[in-house]
RODO-2510 file (C-alpha; in nm, 4 decimals, decimal comma):
residues 85
     n   res          X          Y          Z
     1     m     0,0000     0,0000     0,0000
     2     k     0,1366     0,3402    -0,0943
     3     d     0,2231     0,5823     0,1833
     4     h    -0,0417     0,8401     0,0960
     5     i    -0,3131     0,5738     0,0948
     6     w    -0,1906     0,4304     0,4255
     7     q    -0,1939     0,7782     0,5765
     8     r    -0,5463     0,8502     0,4460
     9     v    -0,6748     0,5187     0,5809
    10     m    -0,5416     0,5995     0,9286
    11     e    -0,6774     0,9558     0,9178
    12     i    -1,0209     0,8379     0,8069
    13     g    -1,0299     0,5680     1,0742
    14     n    -0,9314     0,8106     1,3495
    15     y    -1,1784     1,0732     1,2235
    16     i    -1,4717     0,8318     1,2257
    17     l    -1,3780     0,7025     1,5695
    18     k    -1,3419     1,0486     1,7257
    19     s    -1,6386     1,2174     1,5592
    20     g    -1,8805     0,9293     1,5046
    21     a    -1,9234     1,0568     1,1495
    22     t    -2,1098     0,8696     0,8793
    23     v    -1,9420     0,7416     0,5642
    24     r    -2,1090     1,0223     0,3665
    25     d    -1,9883     1,2950     0,6045
    26     t    -1,6385     1,1487     0,6127
    27     a    -1,6244     1,1384     0,2333
    28     k    -1,7123     1,5084     0,2181
    29     v    -1,4472     1,6028     0,4739
    30     f    -1,1705     1,4076     0,3006
    31     g    -1,2774     1,4883    -0,0552
    32     v    -1,3133     1,1264    -0,1640
    33     s    -1,6086     0,9104    -0,2642
    34     k    -1,8242     0,7119    -0,0238
    35     s    -1,6958     0,3973    -0,1950
    36     t    -1,3380     0,4954    -0,1161
    37     v    -1,4182     0,5580     0,2505
    38     h    -1,6013     0,2268     0,2728
    39     k    -1,3161     0,0368     0,1083
    40     d    -1,0629     0,2112     0,3303
    41     v    -1,2360     0,1157     0,6547
    42     t    -1,3534    -0,2341     0,5599
    43     e    -1,0606    -0,3681     0,3554
    44     r    -0,7515    -0,1551     0,4079
    45     l    -0,7784    -0,0488     0,7721
    46     p    -0,7863    -0,4056     0,9119
    47     k    -0,4537    -0,4705     0,7379
    48     v    -0,3003    -0,1553     0,8846
    49     n    -0,4502    -0,1447     1,2347
    50     a    -0,6888    -0,4240     1,3359
    51     h    -0,7829    -0,2678     1,6709
    52     l    -0,8772     0,0651     1,5132
    53     a    -1,0696    -0,1202     1,2420
    54     n    -1,2814    -0,2992     1,5050
    55     e    -1,3596     0,0269     1,6843
    56     v    -1,4538     0,2004     1,3582
    57     k    -1,6729    -0,0950     1,2636
    58     k    -1,8715    -0,0472     1,5854
    59     v    -1,9286     0,3217     1,5045
    60     l    -2,0413     0,2391     1,1511
    61     e    -2,2809    -0,0281     1,2788
    62     v    -2,4429     0,2281     1,5093
    63     n    -2,4692     0,4736     1,2188
    64     k    -2,6264     0,2061     1,0023
    65     a    -2,8784     0,1184     1,2733
    66     e    -2,9764     0,4851     1,3089
    67     r    -2,9836     0,5846     0,9430
    68     h    -3,3585     0,5423     0,9073
    69     l    -3,4037     0,7965     1,1861
    70     r    -3,1731     1,0500     1,0195
    71     g    -3,3480     0,9985     0,6865
    72     g    -3,6889     1,0515     0,8421
    73     e    -3,5723     1,3687     1,0160
    74     a    -3,4220     1,5032     0,6917
    75     t    -3,7511     1,4461     0,5101
    76     r    -3,9447     1,6119     0,7907
    77     q    -3,7179     1,9184     0,7790
    78     k    -3,7448     1,9347     0,3999
    79     f    -4,1233     1,9524     0,4071
    80     r    -4,1296     2,1981     0,6966
    81     t    -3,9207     2,4466     0,4968
    82     q    -4,1255     2,3945     0,1807
    83     n    -4,4696     2,4162     0,3430
    84     p    -4,4551     2,6315     0,6555
    85     l    -4,7709     2,6320     0,8649
***
């Protein structure tokens, strides 16, 4: 693995762990695609730092379990701004 990729993988892993960010939010912060973030944390990070990979996996599982709530809230906010009472 090239040095810049290794460095990005570690930065992404640490960012997700510290902030609890979603894959989408992390992709925006690092200027890469969601696919790249996902590949970094699921395939590359375990090869670099298995402990960090396990911790990040826990955060992503929580995010996945809560995504329907965030989606519902986003839809609710969208319609509130479009059709104020």
